[in-house]
Every structure is written in structure tokens, then in C-alpha cells.
C-alpha positions in Angstrom: 85.5 120.9 83.2 89.1 120.7 84.5 91.1 123.6 83.4 94.2 123.0 81.4 96.3 126.1 82.9 98.2 124.5 85.7 97.7 127.4 88.2 94.1 127.6 87.7 93.7 123.8 87.7 95.4 123.7 91.1 93.1 126.3 92.5 90.0 124.5 90.8 90.9 121.0 92.2 91.4 122.6 95.6 87.9 124.1 95.4 86.5 120.8 94.2 88.1 118.7 97.0 86.8 121.1 99.5 83.3 121.1 98.0 83.3 117.2 98.1 84.4 117.1 101.8 82.0 119.7 102.8 79.1 118.1 100.9 79.7 114.7 102.5 80.3 116.2 105.9 76.9 117.9 105.8 75.4 114.6 104.7 77.2 112.6 107.2 78.2 110.3 104.1 81.3 108.1 104.3 81.2 106.4 100.9 81.0 107.2 97.4 79.6 105.4 94.5 81.1 106.9 91.2 78.1 105.9 89.2 75.7 107.5 91.6 77.7 110.7 92.3 77.8 111.6 88.4 74.1 112.6 89.0 74.2 113.9 92.4 73.8 117.7 92.9 77.5 117.7 93.6 78.7 117.1 90.1 75.6 117.8 88.1 73.6 121.0 88.0 70.2 120.3 86.3 69.2 123.9 86.2 71.8 124.7 83.6 72.3 121.1 82.4 76.0 121.0 83.3 78.1 118.3 84.9 81.7 117.4 85.7 83.0 114.8 83.2 83.8 111.4 84.7 87.5 112.0 84.1 87.2 115.2 86.0 85.4 113.3 89.0 88.2 110.8 89.1 90.7 113.8 89.1 89.2 115.2 92.2 88.8 111.6 93.9 92.4 110.9 93.0 93.5 114.2 94.6 91.5 113.4 97.7 93.1 110.0 97.9 96.7 111.6 97.7 95.5 113.7 100.7 94.3 110.8 102.8 90.5 111.4 102.4 89.5 108.6 100.0 90.2 104.9 99.8 89.2 102.9 96.9 87.4 99.8 97.8 88.8 98.0 94.9 91.6 100.3 93.5 91.6 98.2 90.1 87.9 99.1 89.3 87.6 102.6 91.1 83.9 102.2 91.3 83.4 102.8 95.1 85.5 104.4 97.9 85.4 105.2 101.3 85.3 108.9 102.0 86.9 110.3 105.1 86.2 114.1 105.5 88.4 114.0 108.5 91.6 111.8 108.6 91.5 109.1 111.2 94.2 111.1 112.8 92.0 114.1 113.1 89.0 112.0 114.4 91.2 110.4 116.9 92.3 113.8 118.5 88.8 115.0 118.4 87.7 111.9 120.4 90.7 112.0 122.8 90.0 115.6 123.6 86.4 114.7 124.3 87.6 111.6 126.6 90.0 114.0 128.5 87.5 116.8 128.8 85.0 114.3 130.6 87.8 113.0 132.8 87.2 109.5 131.1 91.0 108.7 131.0 91.7 105.4 132.4 88.1 104.2 131.5 86.7 101.6 129.3 83.9 102.1 126.7 82.3 100.4 124.0 82.7 101.4 120.5 78.8 101.7 120.3 78.9 104.0 123.4 81.4 106.2 121.7 79.6 106.7 118.3 76.0 106.2 119.5 75.6 106.7 123.1 73.7 109.5 124.8 77.0 111.0 126.4 78.3 111.6 122.6 75.2 112.9 121.4 75.8 116.4 119.7 79.5 115.6 119.4 80.9 115.9 115.9 81.9 112.0 116.0 78.5 110.8 117.2 77.3 108.7 114.4 80.7 107.9 113.0 80.7 104.5 111.1 82.6 101.9 113.0 85.3 101.3 110.3 86.3 104.9 110.6 86.0 105.0 114.4 88.3 102.0 114.8 90.8 103.7 112.5 90.7 106.7 114.5 91.2 104.6 117.8 94.0 103.0 116.2 95.8 106.1 115.7 95.3 106.8 119.6 96.7 103.3 120.2 99.8 104.1 118.1 100.3 107.2 120.5 99.9 105.2 123.4 96.5 107.0 124.4 94.1 104.2 124.0 94.0 100.5 123.7 91.4 98.6 121.3 90.0 95.6 122.8 88.5 93.1 120.2 87.3 96.1 118.3 84.3 96.1 120.5 85.9 98.4 123.3 88.5 100.7 124.0 90.5 101.9 126.9 91.6 105.4 127.2 94.9 106.3 128.9 
């Protein structure tokens, strides 16, 4: 349960946030259904029959939202959310470093090539869902390092 002592609670929420991000990173999962996650091993330990309350789950997810890792699909119902275990800015930096290390500046790639192509196989961003890939590339676009082309391709500078 969520601890009442403010200092203890702060450390507890920090630990839960790290656990949620690590869990979904390992699973390469980018979305959460609150009804389903209540019974997942993340929040429910069947061996000792203990689980985090629904209020506790929302406390953790709301903190992740404040940190830019969660976005509710419908903020009114808060039933499902998109999870970004790395922020779009962090993904953008990783992708741009990879592009630069391969001397792919001033070249054009399809989004499919970036996230599913042979060249990116083994890279951390391989398999990244398109909605998050586009957000990451938009951060590079704002920095003048890339230009999205109809959300199907990207030119890197």
C-alpha cells in the first residue's frame, strides 16, 4: 500500500515508477490497460496474495504522467494509457546518435527501415511503435536535425 509518511511515500513512488518502466521496457510494451495491469505480476503477487490497490496504481501512473512517461488515451476515464519508458527526446537522441555513427546524415529512411529494418536490428529502438518513433523524430525536427516526410519517411541532417 502507499505509505502515509511523506518521505517514505516519495521513495516508494520512485521505486514503483522505476519498476513499472523497467518491467515494460523488458517486455517492450508501450501501453497499459488499468483493468489488466491490476492482475499482472507487476502489481499482484499471487504467492503471498498481495496487490497494490487501484488507488495506488493510479498514484504511480499519475506520477509517471508528471514525468512525461505516461499519456492517458482518454484523460476523463483513465482506463488506458500510452507508456514511454524513454521519453521521445531520449529516443530521438538515441536514434540520432545511431544515424550519425553510421554516417547516415543527409540521407532519407523510411520509418519502417528505422524501426524494423535489418540495419537497426539489435538497436534499442528496433521494434519501437510508430506513434512513439514519430514523436521521437519530431523532437529531432524541432532541433533541426531531421525532417519528417508525410510520417512515412525522414531525412536526417
